[in-house]
TIMILUM-835716 format. One line per field, with one value per residue (C-alpha): residue number from 1; residue in one letter; x, y, z. Coordinates in Angstrom, 3 decimals, always signed. Layout:
TIMILUM-835716
i	NUM/...
aa	A/...
xx	X/...
yy	Y/...
zz	Z/...
end
This chain:
TIMILUM-835716
i	1/2/3/4/5/6/7/8/9/10/11/12/13/14/15/16/17/18/19/20/21/22/23/24/25/26/27/28/29/30/31/32/33/34/35/36/37/38/39/40/41/42/43/44/45/46/47/48/49/50/51/52/53/54/55/56/57/58/59/60/61/62/63/64/65/66/67/68/69/70/71/72/73/74/75/76/77/78/79/80/81/82/83/84/85/86/87/88/89/90/91/92/93/94/95/96/97/98/99/100/101/102/103/104/105/106/107/108/109/110/111/112/113/114/115/116/117/118/119/120/121/122/123/124/125/126/127/128/129/130/131/132/133/134/135/136/137/138/139/140/141/142/143/144/145/146/147/148/149/150/151/152/153/154/155/156/157/158/159/160/161/162/163/164/165/166/167/168/169/170/171/172/173/174/175/176/177/178/179/180/181/182/183/184/185/186/187/188/189/190/191/192/193/194/195/196/197/198/199/200/201/202/203/204/205/206/207/208/209/210/211/212/213/214/215/216/217/218/219/220/221/222/223/224/225/226/227/228/229/230/231/232/233/234/235/236/237/238/239/240/241/242/243/244/245/246/247/248/249/250/251/252/253/254/255/256/257/258/259/260/261/262/263/264/265/266/267/268/269/270/271/272/273/274/275/276/277/278/279/280/281/282/283/284/285/286/287/288/289/290/291/292/293/294/295/296/297/298/299/300/301/302/303/304/305/306/307/308/309
aa	M/R/Q/K/L/V/K/N/I/F/T/F/S/K/I/A/L/L/S/S/I/A/L/G/G/V/F/Y/I/S/H/Q/S/V/A/M/A/S/T/Q/N/I/A/N/K/D/V/Q/I/P/L/S/M/K/G/N/F/M/Q/S/G/V/I/V/G/K/T/A/P/F/A/N/I/S/F/G/E/P/G/K/E/P/V/V/F/N/A/D/R/D/G/N/F/V/L/G/L/D/R/D/A/A/T/T/A/E/L/K/I/T/V/Q/G/K/T/L/S/K/T/L/N/I/W/A/R/T/Y/K/V/T/E/V/N/G/L/P/P/A/K/V/N/P/P/D/S/A/M/A/K/I/A/A/D/K/E/I/K/T/R/A/W/T/S/L/D/P/Y/E/R/G/F/L/E/T/F/R/W/P/I/D/K/I/R/I/T/S/P/W/G/A/V/R/K/L/N/G/T/L/Q/T/P/H/Y/G/V/D/V/G/A/P/T/G/T/P/I/Y/A/P/A/S/G/I/V/V/I/A/E/P/D/L/F/Y/E/G/G/L/V/G/I/D/H/G/Q/G/L/I/S/Y/S/M/H/M/S/K/V/D/V/T/A/G/Q/R/L/K/Q/G/D/K/V/G/E/V/G/S/T/G/R/S/N/G/P/H/L/H/W/S/L/K/W/H/G/R/Q/L/D/P/S/L/M/V/H/P/L/Q/E/Y/Q/G/K
xx	+13.583/+14.422/+17.660/+18.726/+17.970/+20.060/+22.942/+22.763/+22.773/+25.802/+27.657/+26.905/+27.976/+31.258/+31.921/+31.034/+33.490/+36.272/+35.513/+35.698/+39.119/+40.446/+39.589/+41.412/+38.476/+36.096/+32.791/+31.829/+29.785/+29.405/+28.785/+32.495/+33.645/+31.223/+32.552/+36.195/+35.951/+36.762/+40.049/+41.057/+42.939/+44.932/+45.878/+46.932/+49.740/+51.440/+50.888/+54.138/+54.124/+56.421/+58.113/+60.575/+61.275/+63.321/+63.543/+65.187/+65.228/+65.759/+63.721/+61.507/+62.085/+59.742/+59.662/+58.049/+57.293/+55.674/+53.880/+50.773/+47.829/+45.502/+47.551/+46.678/+49.543/+50.199/+53.062/+54.158/+56.541/+56.671/+54.100/+52.154/+48.982/+50.002/+48.691/+46.633/+45.725/+45.863/+48.345/+46.966/+45.798/+49.413/+50.736/+52.360/+52.421/+54.079/+55.170/+56.325/+58.626/+58.047/+60.684/+61.333/+60.514/+61.862/+64.975/+62.835/+59.519/+57.245/+55.900/+53.285/+51.832/+48.868/+47.583/+44.833/+45.389/+49.162/+51.359/+54.901/+56.502/+59.630/+61.396/+63.048/+66.054/+65.661/+68.571/+68.356/+68.910/+70.160/+68.421/+69.633/+68.328/+67.406/+66.113/+63.593/+63.263/+61.237/+57.876/+54.771/+54.081/+50.483/+51.778/+53.929/+51.362/+47.973/+45.473/+42.075/+40.509/+42.358/+41.228/+38.022/+39.913/+42.637/+39.962/+38.202/+41.522/+42.285/+39.055/+39.875/+43.372/+42.199/+39.810/+42.562/+45.179/+42.894/+42.913/+43.825/+43.491/+43.838/+44.376/+47.157/+50.680/+52.810/+54.682/+56.344/+57.989/+61.300/+60.128/+61.342/+61.902/+58.777/+60.867/+63.735/+66.483/+67.257/+68.653/+67.795/+67.357/+66.122/+66.564/+63.822/+63.166/+65.059/+63.925/+62.720/+62.996/+60.527/+61.342/+63.419/+60.648/+61.236/+58.600/+57.766/+60.092/+60.023/+58.286/+59.349/+62.250/+62.448/+63.796/+64.420/+62.980/+61.483/+57.755/+56.082/+58.512/+56.513/+55.819/+55.312/+53.843/+56.740/+54.974/+51.604/+48.582/+45.262/+44.884/+43.334/+43.619/+44.032/+43.572/+44.821/+44.781/+45.194/+46.351/+49.668/+50.260/+48.977/+48.513/+48.559/+48.356/+48.434/+48.703/+47.902/+50.393/+48.559/+47.705/+47.882/+51.398/+50.668/+53.111/+52.259/+53.608/+52.977/+53.180/+52.156/+51.288/+49.080/+47.199/+46.521/+44.748/+41.557/+40.766/+39.953/+42.159/+44.489/+48.040/+51.039/+54.576/+55.713/+52.258/+52.233/+50.301/+51.008/+53.689/+56.104/+55.095/+55.321/+51.766/+50.795/+53.491/+56.462/+59.131/+60.084/+59.300/+60.174/+58.805/+57.976/+57.769/+56.421/+55.392/+53.228/+51.791/+48.984/+49.919/+53.640/+55.958/+58.412/+61.293/+60.313/+63.895/+64.753/+62.409/+64.239/+66.857/+66.247/+65.349/+67.834/+66.953/+66.313/+69.244/+67.759/+66.618
yy	-123.616/-122.899/-124.929/-122.906/-119.597/-120.609/-121.562/-118.157/-116.281/-118.297/-117.508/-113.782/-113.704/-115.405/-112.821/-110.004/-111.364/-111.557/-107.968/-106.855/-108.511/-107.110/-103.572/-103.781/-104.951/-102.158/-103.772/-102.365/-103.922/-102.633/-104.292/-104.036/-105.431/-108.374/-109.197/-108.957/-110.359/-113.926/-112.901/-109.921/-111.888/-113.750/-110.424/-108.969/-111.510/-109.794/-106.184/-104.224/-101.083/-98.380/-96.016/-93.163/-90.500/-87.371/-85.050/-84.174/-87.368/-85.523/-84.048/-81.198/-82.357/-82.879/-85.973/-85.986/-89.295/-90.971/-94.311/-95.825/-93.465/-93.107/-95.585/-95.739/-94.372/-94.799/-92.857/-92.354/-93.131/-96.579/-96.903/-93.785/-93.310/-92.915/-90.379/-92.208/-90.661/-91.284/-90.333/-88.085/-89.199/-89.416/-91.113/-88.015/-87.666/-85.598/-86.525/-84.418/-85.148/-83.308/-81.204/-83.997/-87.008/-90.425/-91.893/-94.071/-93.666/-96.317/-95.937/-98.353/-98.135/-100.338/-101.031/-103.584/-105.350/-105.625/-103.546/-102.259/-101.413/-99.361/-98.217/-94.838/-93.737/-90.151/-87.897/-85.959/-82.183/-79.850/-76.561/-73.286/-71.356/-67.779/-64.827/-62.166/-59.219/-56.028/-57.612/-56.036/-58.067/-58.703/-60.558/-62.911/-63.482/-62.456/-60.829/-62.371/-59.751/-61.244/-64.838/-64.566/-63.290/-65.917/-68.651/-67.251/-67.001/-70.629/-71.833/-69.948/-71.444/-74.974/-74.954/-73.701/-76.222/-79.165/-78.311/-81.322/-80.018/-83.059/-81.060/-78.610/-79.724/-76.917/-79.452/-80.666/-77.265/-76.065/-73.316/-69.737/-67.501/-65.380/-62.168/-61.232/-60.272/-62.824/-61.846/-64.553/-63.134/-66.320/-69.881/-72.453/-74.748/-72.727/-72.897/-69.383/-67.191/-64.325/-61.510/-64.092/-66.729/-70.103/-70.867/-73.629/-74.049/-71.428/-73.092/-70.523/-68.848/-65.134/-62.921/-59.257/-56.774/-53.240/-52.742/-52.807/-55.286/-57.450/-61.081/-63.649/-67.135/-69.611/-72.138/-72.499/-73.386/-72.266/-69.708/-71.397/-68.489/-64.734/-62.794/-59.234/-59.134/-62.320/-61.897/-63.744/-63.869/-60.442/-60.504/-64.174/-65.854/-69.654/-71.532/-75.227/-76.524/-79.846/-82.767/-80.576/-79.165/-75.618/-72.707/-69.482/-66.007/-64.016/-60.473/-58.955/-55.255/-55.854/-58.893/-58.820/-62.168/-63.863/-67.413/-69.666/-67.745/-69.832/-68.585/-69.209/-69.206/-65.592/-64.008/-61.232/-62.141/-59.122/-57.033/-57.387/-55.812/-56.147/-57.080/-59.607/-60.882/-59.136/-56.687/-55.388/-55.734/-59.147/-62.124/-65.219/-68.130/-71.558/-74.879/-77.718/-81.060/-82.831/-81.077/-81.732/-78.717/-78.553/-76.280/-74.356/-73.227/-76.853/-76.543/-73.702/-76.143/-79.086/-82.187/-85.064/-88.423/-91.257/-93.690/-96.348/-99.792
zz	-85.016/-81.335/-81.624/-84.679/-82.876/-79.840/-82.139/-83.880/-80.532/-79.381/-82.630/-82.352/-78.677/-79.568/-82.292/-79.902/-77.334/-79.940/-80.979/-77.356/-76.889/-80.165/-79.052/-75.743/-73.645/-74.689/-75.698/-79.087/-81.897/-85.451/-88.831/-89.573/-86.215/-86.483/-89.944/-88.844/-85.323/-86.282/-87.953/-85.780/-83.124/-85.768/-87.404/-84.023/-83.764/-86.709/-85.538/-85.533/-83.369/-84.750/-82.301/-82.657/-80.032/-79.482/-76.533/-73.251/-71.199/-67.938/-65.105/-66.448/-70.047/-73.005/-75.219/-78.672/-80.365/-83.322/-83.406/-85.007/-85.641/-82.639/-80.598/-76.908/-74.803/-71.081/-69.505/-65.920/-63.105/-61.478/-58.701/-59.740/-61.756/-65.432/-67.924/-70.557/-73.912/-77.680/-80.358/-83.097/-86.539/-87.763/-84.626/-83.089/-79.305/-76.586/-73.048/-70.096/-67.141/-63.869/-62.086/-59.579/-61.772/-60.793/-62.419/-64.712/-66.521/-68.032/-71.578/-72.959/-76.465/-77.341/-80.854/-81.584/-78.274/-78.609/-76.245/-76.651/-73.267/-72.625/-69.465/-70.055/-68.003/-66.744/-65.784/-62.534/-62.427/-59.719/-59.014/-57.570/-54.575/-55.459/-53.443/-54.377/-52.015/-52.046/-52.804/-51.231/-48.046/-49.191/-52.268/-50.162/-47.404/-48.831/-46.446/-45.831/-48.087/-51.093/-50.562/-52.612/-55.647/-55.242/-55.151/-58.231/-60.074/-59.221/-60.829/-64.029/-64.167/-63.336/-66.298/-68.606/-67.489/-68.283/-72.002/-74.164/-77.715/-80.039/-83.232/-82.408/-83.298/-81.974/-79.856/-83.077/-83.582/-82.191/-79.815/-79.939/-76.921/-76.322/-76.432/-78.735/-76.271/-73.568/-70.163/-67.638/-64.145/-62.450/-63.782/-64.119/-61.158/-58.546/-54.918/-54.090/-51.029/-51.190/-48.758/-46.860/-46.673/-48.364/-51.018/-53.477/-56.480/-59.194/-62.138/-64.702/-66.450/-65.609/-68.394/-67.633/-70.144/-70.097/-69.693/-73.099/-74.674/-77.117/-76.126/-78.894/-79.132/-78.741/-81.012/-82.712/-80.608/-79.179/-76.384/-73.344/-70.906/-71.402/-68.166/-67.533/-63.711/-61.673/-58.072/-58.337/-62.090/-63.099/-66.875/-67.945/-71.371/-71.787/-75.097/-75.636/-78.218/-78.467/-76.167/-73.066/-73.535/-72.341/-72.233/-70.448/-69.801/-66.618/-65.175/-68.516/-68.746/-71.778/-73.114/-76.873/-77.390/-76.229/-75.109/-78.086/-80.500/-82.675/-83.019/-85.210/-83.864/-83.534/-83.223/-80.626/-77.465/-75.265/-73.562/-70.648/-67.350/-63.572/-62.639/-59.965/-57.606/-59.188/-58.070/-61.510/-65.234/-66.637/-68.539/-66.486/-68.942/-67.902/-69.428/-68.145/-69.285/-67.415/-64.177/-64.550/-64.433/-67.361/-68.387/-71.563/-72.231/-73.129/-76.125/-77.890/-79.230/-81.597/-79.594/-79.527/-81.058/-78.610/-78.592/-76.313/-77.347
end
């Protein structure tokens, strides 16, 4: 009897180990996995991982892809910690390239223990130097009295920027400009001089417009931040378009939405203003993905199909 029990334990352990390998090293046992464990590795040899992509394969660009449902995706620059997440139930996913991304990026897609790897070539961009003068000195070099508010504002924004909504699919849409008439007063990614002092790059497109001009959602999504009076941004609305691709508008005179609200493309979110660190009414429009700064104006045109191999 003892010999039979030991044999049964050994058989179960072997099945458990096979199940763990089949699921990418994550130890997980269920009735289904125990039943399939002995054949899973054989099946994995025949797994075919589909992949199609389109996007802007350049610094500050967005890439949209489709692969197997819920596939595990790893994406990043060589030598840096990658972003790891899962495709949605239909295999859709979105990737972002930072303003100063390297000339190549590594994409790995894993399904049932099998991995498809691709090295993507990334085009470099050049950025302008722009100057903004006439700002209140306290907005360029904040006084000590403003530090508590700046710190509180940062906590609010940090929580919002970590949103990773798995259900929204706005990233599949061709974006629209948030306002109807476009007059760009400062391009995305420019190095800024504020009152003559060199600052960090300008992670937004500035579009001049009168105070009160309606601002619309560029694509469908869920509102992750809606604040009327942040120190630097003034009125700020951010929308998660799915998987952490978040667009946001700043310096708004009026905010018409609330955090948690779901929007369709073209829904009004507020109005243009000159709140926060601003020297005149305009829309500041930005886009980010997992902390990477992206150019939203690249999304208002249909994305190009990936031609690589």
